[in-house]
N, C-alpha and C positions, 0 to 999 in steps of 0.2 A: 309602364310595361309594356313593352312594345308588342307581345305576342299574347296578351291576355283579352280574353273578349267575353261576354255575359250573352246569354239569350233569355228570352222573353217566353217561353214555350208554355208553361202552366200559369204565370202569374196572373195572368187576365182572371182566372176564378175568383180572385181577391180585388174587387175593382179600387178599394180605398189602398191597400198595400201596394197595388200596380202603380198608382197615381203618385205617390209617395217614392216610388224606386225611380220613376221616370223624373221627376222633379229633381230629385237627388244626382240622377248621372247629369241631369242638364247644369246643375250647380256646380258639379265637380269637371264639368268640360268633356265627359267620357260616353255621350252617346253617339259616337262615332264608333264605339267598342261593344256596341248591341247587336245581336242579330237574331232573327227570328228563327224559332225552332216550333214544332209541332208537339211534343211529347205525346207523340201517337203510341198507342191506341187511343189513348183517353182523349186527346186532342187533334184536331185537323187545321191544317193552314188557314181554313176560313175561319176556325174559331179564334186564332192567334191575329187574323188581318183586322175581324170584327173588334176584338177585344183592345186592339191598337185603336183602332177609328173611334172607339166610344171611351177612351180612356179619362176624357174630360169630363163626360155625365156627372161624376161624383163631385165636380166642384162649381157644375152651372149654377150660376145664380149668385156666385160668391165672387169675392176679388182674390181668390188664391189663383197663383199661376197656372196658365194653359200649357200644356202640351203642343206646340205649333205644328201644323200640318207639313210643314218642311223638315221638321225632327221626324215626324211620323214616316214621310216619304222616304227619308233618308234609310233608316232602319229598314224598311220593306225592300227599298229598291237600290240602295247604294252600298251600304256598310259591307254586305257579302264579299264584294270585290276585292279590298284588302286581304280577309280571310283565304279566298280561293282566289287569285291572281289568275292562276293560270285558266280559268273558266271567265274571266272578265272580257 
Protein backbone atom coordinates (compact mmCIF):
# COMPACT_ATOMS: atom_id res chain seq x y z
CA UNK A 1 0.00 0.00 0.00
CA UNK A 2 1.89 3.05 -1.21
CA UNK A 3 0.18 5.59 1.06
CA UNK A 4 0.26 3.67 4.32
CA UNK A 5 2.75 4.71 6.99
CA UNK A 6 3.16 4.02 10.71
CA UNK A 7 4.64 6.16 13.44
CA UNK A 8 6.71 5.18 16.46
CA UNK A 9 5.36 7.85 18.78
CA UNK A 10 4.77 5.99 22.05
CA UNK A 11 6.02 2.46 21.54
CA UNK A 12 9.39 3.23 23.17
CA UNK A 13 7.62 3.04 26.55
CA UNK A 14 7.44 -0.74 25.99
CA UNK A 15 11.03 -1.67 25.01
CA UNK A 16 10.46 -5.37 24.32
CA UNK A 17 7.40 -4.72 22.14
CA UNK A 18 9.25 -1.88 20.41
CA UNK A 19 12.14 -4.16 19.48
CA UNK A 20 9.67 -6.83 18.26
CA UNK A 21 7.82 -4.31 16.11
CA UNK A 22 11.02 -3.03 14.55
CA UNK A 23 12.26 -6.55 13.76
CA UNK A 24 8.88 -7.38 12.24
CA UNK A 25 9.01 -4.23 10.10
CA UNK A 26 12.44 -5.23 8.84
CA UNK A 27 11.30 -8.80 8.14
CA UNK A 28 8.42 -7.49 6.03
CA UNK A 29 10.62 -4.87 4.36
CA UNK A 30 8.52 -1.91 5.48
CA UNK A 31 11.01 -0.03 7.64
CA UNK A 32 10.96 2.72 4.98
CA UNK A 33 7.31 3.35 5.95
CA UNK A 34 8.02 4.20 9.61
CA UNK A 35 7.91 7.82 10.72
CA UNK A 36 8.94 9.34 14.04
CA UNK A 37 6.23 11.04 16.07
CA UNK A 38 6.27 12.64 19.49
CA UNK A 39 2.95 11.58 21.07
CA UNK A 40 2.90 15.09 22.56
CA UNK A 41 2.25 16.04 25.33
CA UNK A 42 3.12 12.72 26.96
CA UNK A 43 6.28 12.35 24.90
CA UNK A 44 8.79 14.49 23.10
CA UNK A 45 10.93 14.05 20.04
CA UNK A 46 13.89 13.66 22.40
CA UNK A 47 12.09 10.65 23.94
CA UNK A 48 11.47 9.19 20.48
CA UNK A 49 15.08 9.58 19.38
CA UNK A 50 16.42 8.15 22.66
CA UNK A 51 13.98 5.23 22.48
CA UNK A 52 14.99 4.40 18.92
CA UNK A 53 18.69 4.68 19.69
CA UNK A 54 18.21 2.32 22.66
CA UNK A 55 15.96 -0.20 20.88
CA UNK A 56 18.67 -2.88 20.90
CA UNK A 57 19.29 -2.74 24.66
CA UNK A 58 16.67 -5.42 25.35
CA UNK A 59 18.61 -7.92 23.26
CA UNK A 60 22.16 -7.00 24.26
CA UNK A 61 24.25 -10.08 24.94
CA UNK A 62 22.01 -12.33 22.84
CA UNK A 63 22.09 -13.63 19.30
CA UNK A 64 18.76 -11.99 18.51
CA UNK A 65 18.78 -9.57 15.57
CA UNK A 66 19.65 -5.94 16.09
CA UNK A 67 18.10 -2.90 14.47
CA UNK A 68 20.97 -1.46 12.42
CA UNK A 69 22.02 2.17 12.84
CA UNK A 70 21.29 2.65 9.14
CA UNK A 71 17.64 1.71 9.67
CA UNK A 72 17.40 3.99 12.69
CA UNK A 73 18.93 6.85 10.70
CA UNK A 74 16.53 6.20 7.81
CA UNK A 75 13.56 6.45 10.18
CA UNK A 76 14.80 9.67 11.75
CA UNK A 77 16.21 11.48 8.73
CA UNK A 78 14.90 10.03 5.47
CA UNK A 79 11.46 8.38 5.61
CA UNK A 80 9.58 11.64 6.12
CA UNK A 81 10.74 12.83 2.69
CA UNK A 82 8.46 10.35 0.92
CA UNK A 83 5.52 11.30 3.16
CA UNK A 84 6.14 15.07 2.88
CA UNK A 85 7.80 15.45 -0.55
CA UNK A 86 6.91 19.13 -0.73
CA UNK A 87 9.32 19.78 2.20
CA UNK A 88 12.11 17.41 1.16
